[in-house]
N, C-alpha and C positions, 0 to 999 in steps of 0.2 A: 233130852230135848226131843220133843215131838214135832215132826215136820209133815206138811201135806204134800202129796204127790198127785199130779194129774197130767194128762196129755190129750192131744187130739180133741179139743173142745169144739172145733169147727162151728163157732158162732152159736152153740147151743146154750143160750143164756139161762134158761130154766134149770138145766142140769148143772151148770157152773154154779148158779146160786144155791142149789141143793147141796153141792159139795162144800161151798164156802160156809153155809149155815152149820154143817157138821163140824168143819174145822173150827169155827168160832166157838161152838159148844164145847169142844175138846181142848180149847186153849191154844190152838196152833197159831203161831205168829209168822212162820216162814213157810212159803210154798215153792216147790219146784215144779215148773210146767215144762214138759218135754216137747213142746212145739205143736204147731198147727192150731194156734189160737184163731187165726184167719183175720177177723176184724179187729183193728186197733181199738175200736169203741168198747170192746169187751174188757179192756184194761181198767175201765172205771169201776168194775166190780171188785177189783183187788186193792182198792185204796187203803183198806184197814190192815193189810199184810205187807211183809217184805216178800217180794216176788222175784224169783230167778226164772227167766224164760229163755229156752234155747229155741231158735227159729226152726220151724218145720218147712217142708217143701211147699206148703200152701201159704206161707207167711210172706209178707212184704217187709223185709227188715227195715227199710228206711221209714215207711209209714208207721210201723209199730214202735220203733225207737223214738220217732218224733212225738207220737202220742204219749209214750211212757214218760218222756221228759216233762211233759205238761201235767201229767196226772200225779206222779209221786217220785220223790227222790229215792224211794225204797224199791223201785223196780229196776232190775238189771236185765238187759237183753243182749244176747250174744249168739253166735253160731253154735258154739259149744261152751259149756260152763264147767270150770274146774275150780272147786272150792273146798274149804275145810269148815265143817260145822261140828261142834261138840267133840273135837279131836278126831273126827272121821274124814278121810279123803273121799270126795265125791266127784264124779265126772258125769255130766249130763249132755246128751246129744239126741236129736230127734230120732235118728236111726236110718234115714234115707242115704246117708253117707256111710255105707256099710263097712268099707275098709277102715275108716277112722274108728268106727264103733268097735270093730273086732280087735283092732290094735290096742285100744284102751282097755278092753276087757282082759286080754291075755297079758298085759304089761305087768300085772301084779302090784301096781302102784296105788290102786284104789280099793277102798273098803266097799264102795257101792258104785255101780254104773247104772244110771237112770236113763231109760230110753222110751221112745214112743213109736209112732209110724205104723206098726202092724195092726193097731186097734185091738190087740189081744193081750190079756193079762199074762204076765210072766214073772216068775220068781224062781231063780235058779242060781246055783253056785258054779263058778268057773274058777277053779283053784281057790284062792282066798278072797275072790271078788264076788259079791252078791249082785246079780244082774236083775233089775226090776223094771217092768213095764206096768204102770198102774192101770192100763186099759184105756179105753176111749170114752169120752163124754159126748161125742157127736160124730158126724160123718157117716159114711157108708161102711158097714162091716157086719159080719155075722157074729153074734154073741151078745153078752150082756154089757151094758154101759157101766163103767166102774171108775173108781179113783181109790186112793190109799192114804194111810198114814204110816209113818215110820218112826219108831222110837229109837233114836240113835244110841242111847246108852244101853238099852235092853236088846237091841237088834231085833225088835218086834215089828213085823209088818202086818197091818190089818187092811184087808180089802173091803171096800164098801160098794154095794150094788145100788144103782139108781132105780127106784121103783117105777 
C-alpha cells in the first residue's frame, strides 16, 4: 500500500496541488497530513483521497472539522491520529506537543511515527520505530519544500521536492 505524506502546507495551494498530482499519478488513495493545513478551504483539494489530518498549532480544529464534514466522509481530523494501515501501526501528530510525540516514539508500539512542525525533512529510526517528517509545503522555513510517499509493504520512503 502506497500512502502520501505531507505537512505544514500553510495555505500553499499550488504546492498542495503539485503534491496531489504526483499522488494521483502514483495511484495513492490515502494521505496523512501532519498538520498546519491552516485554511479549511484547502480541504476541497483532497476530495479524491482518504485524508487523515492531525491538527497543527496553526489550525482551528472546529473550523477544519466543520469544513471536513461538508467536503467528504473520507476526511478524518484529530489532534493526533492512531491507525493501522496494511498491517502497520502508525501514529501521527503535528509535533508541537513534544512530550506526547517523544512518548509515542519511544513506546515501541508503532512501526511509524509521522510528524511535522519543524518544516524540515526527517527520516530516522528510534529503536524499531521509523520517525518521518515529510517536510513542509508552505510557511516560513529554511530549506526545500517537500512531501513524501511511503510504501508500507516495502518500507520504502520517497521524498519529493517541489520545483
